[in-house]
N, C-alpha and C positions, 0 to 999 in steps of 0.2 A: 562395152565391146571387150572381149577377153584379148590379153596380149600374150603371145608365146614368144620366148627367146629366139633370136635369129642367129644362125651360124652360117657363114658362107665359106666355101672352100674347104681345105682340110690341112692337117698338120699345122706347121708354123704359120701359114697364111691365115688358116681359121683362128688361131690363137691371136695373131696381130689384130684381126678384125674384132674379135671378142673383147679383148682388153681395151681396144680404142673406142668401143661403143658401149661398154659395160655399164658405166655410170647412167647413161640415158636409158638403157634398156632395163637397168634394175628400177629406176624411177617409175618407168612405165609399168613394169611388171608389179611393183608394190601398189600402184594405183588401180590395178585391174579389179573388177568387182569382187571376184572370189577371194583373192589375197586380201584386199582392203576389208572385206566383211569378216574374214577369220581374224585378223589382228585387232580389228575394233572390238569383236565380241570377247575376245580374250582379255583385252584391257578393261572392258566393262564388267565382266562377270568373275574374274579371278579372285577378287577380294572375298568373295563369299564362300570360297572353297577352304574349308577347315580339315577335311579328311580325304583319304585317297578314294573312298567311296563316292564322294561327291564330285571329284575329278573324273572318276569312271563314268559316272552317270550323265555327264555333259559331253556329248561327242564332239561338239564344235571346240570346246576347250582342250579335250584330249588330242584332237587332230593337231592343233598348234603345239602342244607340250611334246608329243611324240615327233612331230615333224621337226622341231628345233634340235632334235638329236639324231636325225635321219632314221627314225624308227617307224615310219609311216605304216609299213607293212603289217605292224603289230596291232593296229587299231581295233581289230576284231579278236585278238587274242587277249581277252579281258582278264581272265583268271590269272594268266602268267604275269601281265603287267601289274596287276594289283599286288600280287606277291612280291615283285620287284620293288615297288613303291613302299611296301610295308616291311622291307628287309631290315634287320637290326644291323646297321653298318658297323658296329663294334664287334660283331661276331663274324669271324672269317669264314664260318661254315653257313652263313646266310646266303639266300639265292643270289642277290646282286653281287656279292663278293666272289661268289664261285664261277660265275659266267665268264666265259673267255672274252666275249664281246663287251668291252668296258663302256660301251655307250649306255647300257643299262645301268651300270654303276653310277655314271654320271647324272642320269636321270633321277636316280633314287637319292644321291647326295644333293642335287639341286633343290627338289621339292621337299626332301628331308621330313617326310611325314612320321617316321619312327624315332626320330632323335629330337633333342632339345634345340632350341635356337630358332626354329621355324626355317623357312625357306632361305637358301643361300646359293650363291653363284659358284658351286663347287665343281669346276671342270668344264663347264658349258661354254665358256667363251675365252678369249685371249686375255681378259683382265684377271681371271682366276689363275692363270698360269704365272702371272707376276705379282700374285697377292702378298707374298712374303716381303717383296721389295716395296710394293705400294703401301703396305702396313707401316713401314718405318718412315713414311713421308709425313711430316707434321704440319708443314706450312705450304701455302700457294707457291712461295719462292723455292722451296725444296723441289717441288714438282716441276716448275717452270725452268729450273736450272739444270735439270737432268733430261737431255734431248731423247734418249731412249725410252725412258718411262713416260714422258709426255707424249711421245708419238703413239705409244701403246694405249695410253688413256683416251686420247683423242680419236683413235681408230675404233675403240670399244663404243664410242657414241656417235660414229660417223662424222666426225668434226675435223678430219685430217687437214682440211683446207685452212684452217685457223692457226696451224702450228707456228707460224711467223708473227702471229698478231699477240704478242706478249702482254702488252698493257691491257687489251681487251679481255683476255683470258684471266688475267689477275683480277680484274673487276668482277668477272663472273664467279670465280672460285672463292672469292672473300665476301660474296653477297650473304646477307642474312635472310634465309629462305623463310623465316617466320614473318618477315615483313613484306606484304604484298607489292609495297612500292620500291623493293630493292632491285638492283641492277638486273640480276638474272630473271627474277619474276617479271620484269617488265618486257622482257625479250619474247617476241612471237614464237620462236623456235624453242620448244620445251625441252630440247635435248641439253641446252646449256644449263637449265636449272636442274635436270636430271644428273648431269656431271657434277655440279656444286653439291647436290645432296648426297652423292655417292662418297665423295671425300670429306664432306662436312667439316671443312676447315674452321668455320665460325664456331661450331661447338667445341672443337679441339682448342681453339684460342680462349674460349670461355673457361674451359677446364684448366688450361694453363695458368689462368689468372686466379684460380681458386687456392685453397689450402695445399692441394697436392702439386700445383704449379709453383707455388711459394717454397714448399719443402724442397723441390727439385732444384731450385735456383740457389738456396741457401745451405743445403746439406753440407756441402763440402767446404765452404767458405766461413761458416758462422764462427768456428773456433779462432779464426784470424781477426774477427771484428772485435776491436777493443774500445773504440769510441764512435759516438754518432757520426762524427766526420768521416771515419772509415766507410760507413755505410753510404753516406751522401755523395762520396767521392766516386762511387761505382754506380753509374746510371742504371744498369740492369737490376742491381740490388734495390736502389732507391725506388725505381718504378714498381717492382714486385711487392715491396713493403707497402706502398701507398695504395696499390691497386687491390690487395687483399682486404683493405679496410674501406675501400671505396673512396679514397681520398687522393686519387691520381691527379685530379685537376687543381690540387693545392699546392703543388710541389714548388711554385713560385709565389711568394707573398710580396706584393708591390710595396706595402707600407713598411714591411720588416723583411729584408732580404734574408736575415739569419733566423727567421721564425722557426723553421723545421728543426734547425740545429739546436736551437734553445729548447724547443719543445721536446725533442728526443733525448736530450741531455737532463731533462727535469727528473727530479726525485718523484717516482710514481706513488710514493707513500706519504707525500708531503701535500696536504690539502691546499697549501699556499702556492704550490708550483704552477708554473706557466701551463703545463698540460692539464692539471686538475682544474684550472680556472676557465678552460674553454667550454663554450656553450655546447659544442659538439663532443659527447662522450668518447667518440672513436679516437680523439687525439690522445687521451689519457690511456686508451686501450693500447694504441700503438707504442706509446712511451714505455708502458709497463711490459709490453711484449718483449722488448729487447733489454730493458732494465739497464741502460746505459748510465742513468743517474743514480743507480744503487751500487756503491762501491763494494758491497759484499756479495754481489751476484755476478758470476761470470756468464757471458752470453750463452754457452753451452747449457747452462743451469737455468736460464731465463725461461719464461713461458714459451717463447718461440723455440728455444732449444729442445725443450721437453716435447712440445708437439711434433717438431720435425723428427725427433727420435722414435715417437710412437708411430708416426706414419711410415717412416722408411724401414721400420722394423716389421711391418706387416707382410704377410706372404702374398696378399693379394690387395689391389687398390680399393679404395672406398668408392663404391659405384652406386649404393642405394643407402636410404635412410637406415635400413636394417644394419647394414655393415657398420655404419657409425655408432648407432645406439646400442647394439648388442655388445659392443667393445665399450665397457664403462669407463675403463681407464683412459682410453682415447677421447671419449666423450668430454670427460672432466679436463683433459688437457687442452682440448679445442675451446671449451667454454672459458677457461682461464685465459687463454690467448686473446679471446675477443672481450674479455673483462665482463663476462656475463654473470648475473647473480647465481650463486650456487647455494645449495641447501635442500631441504625437504621440497619435493615436488618441482624443483627447477629444471631437472632434466627432462621431466614430462612436459614442462612448459616449452623448453627448447625444441623438442621433438614436434610438439603440435605446431609450433611456429614455423619449422622448416618444411613441414608437410602440408601447411595450409595452402590455399589457392590464393595466389596474388591477384586474380581476376574477380574473386568473390568479395564484394565490398563489405561483408560481415564476417569475413575470416579473421582468425587471430592476427595474421599478418597486417591486415588493414586496421584492425581495432587497436593494435599495439604498435604504432609507427615509431619504434625505438631503433635509432640508428646502428647500434651495436648488433642487435638482433637481425637486422637487414643486412649488415655486412656478413654476418655468420650464415644467413640463409643463401646469399648470392655466391658465397664460396664454395658451395656444393652444388653441382649441376646434376641433380638426380633425375633420371629419366622416369616417366611415368610407367608403372608396371603394365605389361602387356596382357590383355585379356584373351588374346586369341592369335592365330597366325595373321601376319600382315606381309603383303607383298609390296616391296618398295618399288618406286617408279622405275629405277634402273633395272631391277629384276624383270619387270614386265617388258621394259624396252628391249633387254638383251634376249629374252625368250622369243619375242615376236621378230626381231631382227634376224636371229638365227633361223628362225622358221621361214622367213622370206628368202634368206640366202640358200638354205637347202632346197627350197621349192624352185628357185631360179635354176640352181645346179641341175635338179632333175629335169626341168624343162629343156635345158641345154642338152642334157643327155639323150633326150628324145631325138634330137637332130645328130649328135655326134657324141657317143659314149666316152670317146678319149678326151673330149673337151670338159666333160664332167669330172673326169679323173684330174685333169690339169687344174681345174678350179678348186678342187678340195684338197690338193697336195699340202699346201701350206698349213691349213688347219689340221689335217690328219697328222702330219709329222709332228707339229708343235705340241699337240695334245699327247701324242705317244710318248714323246721325250719327257713331257712333264710328269707323267705318272709312272714311267719305267725307268729305272736307274741304270742297270748294267748294260753294257754293249751288246752281249749275247742275247740277253732277255728283249732288248729293243728289236734285234733282227727276228726273233721268234714272234714278236709281235706284229711285225711287218708281214711276215708269213701268214698270220691269222687275220689280217685286214685285207679284204678283196681289193679295195682301190689302191692301197699302198703296194700290195703284191704286184698288181698289174702294172703300176708306175715303175717300180724298180726292175721288174723283169723286162719290161719294155725298154727302159734306159739302158739295161745291161745286155740286151739282145739275147735273151734267154727264150727258149722254145716253150710252147705251151705245156709240153709233158714234163717240164722241170719240177713241177710239183709232186710228181710221182716218185722222186728220189727220197732216200732216207732224210729226215730232217737235219741230221747232223752234217750230212753231205751238203744239203741246201744251204746251211749256215755258212760252211767253209766257202762254198762257191760264191755266195753273195758278199761275203767280206772280201774276198780276193777281187772279184769284179769291181766292187766299190773302190778298193785301194788303186786298182790299175786304171779305172776310168776317171775317177775324181779326187784321187790323192788321199782318201781317208777311209778307214774300215768301221767308222762309228756313225750310226744313224743320227746321232746328236748334232754331228756337224752340218747336217743338211738344213738345220734351222738358220744357218747363215744365208741371206738373201742371195747372194752371188751364186754359191754352191746350189741352192735350191732351184734357181732359174736355170743353171746349166743342166741339172737333173731333169726338170721339166722339158727343156728344149730337146734333150736326147731322147726322152720318151715320145715326144711328138714326132720327131724325124723318124724314129724307128717304126712308130706306129703306121706312118705313111708307107714305110717299105715292107712291112710284114706281108708275107704271102708272095713276094716277088722272087724268091729263090725256089729252087726244086725241092721236093719232099725229102725229108729224112726218115730213116728207119728209127724205131726206138734205141736199138743197139747203138746206132750211129750218133744219136743225141747224146746218150749217156757217155759214150766214149769221148765225144767232143768236150762236154762239160768237164769230166774228170780229168782230161788232159790239160784243160785250160787252168783248172784249179791247182794243178801240180806245179 
């Protein structure tokens, strides 16, 4: 049985009813046959879509894709939509960039058929608006300690009710999603795994423990390390040094408490030294990396110092095997750091080792189980090269959730158009502020947006004929009314929840009163507006 959103009363009373019942109504609406069928089909079929033509040829997928951006009415405008999707977004003259309605640009950016990198959440949801800040988050602790970003992240996945459950969220975010038995994967609600996958803290942690993480930890302090004791006295440095060689479990030796100190202080060129006599060759590699036992080599000139200089001197990080092996100088320094054999054919051996499949029992990595090569391979988390477009679970989830929300708003609008505007205000203002910088440009964008124009004109008690004025006069009046009614002439200030709620309430109150007064002539309206703006 189909479910249609219910609105009772009008104005603020209708808004109070809608907000009080919205969660239950949304759940029922999302479970209704048509909506559930649309979202399930999208999730099942989208992975097969590699071109804009394939999206255009599947009406069910296209309905959800367009609906997520409020562009439902364009579903039969196929040639136009395909031109939008195939727009070159680097060209200011392309169709998507030239259209005044920026929903088309957001659609093209999100599916990104014409650009590199595949689909991305460019402008279609609240997470993209905070992308710069979220990109700086490196650990689960970073996210959990920032209430604003945490609230935005949870809202993106519909998990706002978990905001106070910090211990639970940390276990979710730090889950290893490659392990089916990990905490997030065992939860029946897949939104938790989707959130963990979106932040991917596990991969970031692995990357931080590799050579690039090692370089980041030691880059500024290496010149000050004169002895092995200096290194061991700093827990962060000791952990990074042991971890890059896969020796982190050995930092305490029960039989010999001074084992690491003696080993690091060994002369790496003396075959009788403690490091050289260990069965595991990684100890000799670690000793030689810092060369504390060689009085003729400063730490900045040691293999560790040379590798760090080569890594930090690069314009871009090492993200693929090609990045590493195309830079022969860097490759040799990394191989020396891990004390790998060098000479004819050895670079090729190292490359074949690092590119071999650890799951294949006959691969070089399994045929040559050498600890130094293993540490070398584990120090680089190279992603598999993509053979086509891939739609991540959070991409699919965000598109379908936006679709459901937009369809719910449309259903509400069938009963009360003002409620539809009230529901959309936060999203519309937030997205406008994110893409438009200057105050005047933001107000011009408000004028170009039907729902925002209606919201601000209603809140400011402006007549329907206001739009017939010269746009510069409209700009002046809007800024003046905003300053007088709400204490600011900047659209960006309406992203503040309290000011936004005041704007919404004023719109709803005035929408209830519209039509209650006597008619005004056009001349009278213009005179009133211009007088008010003066």
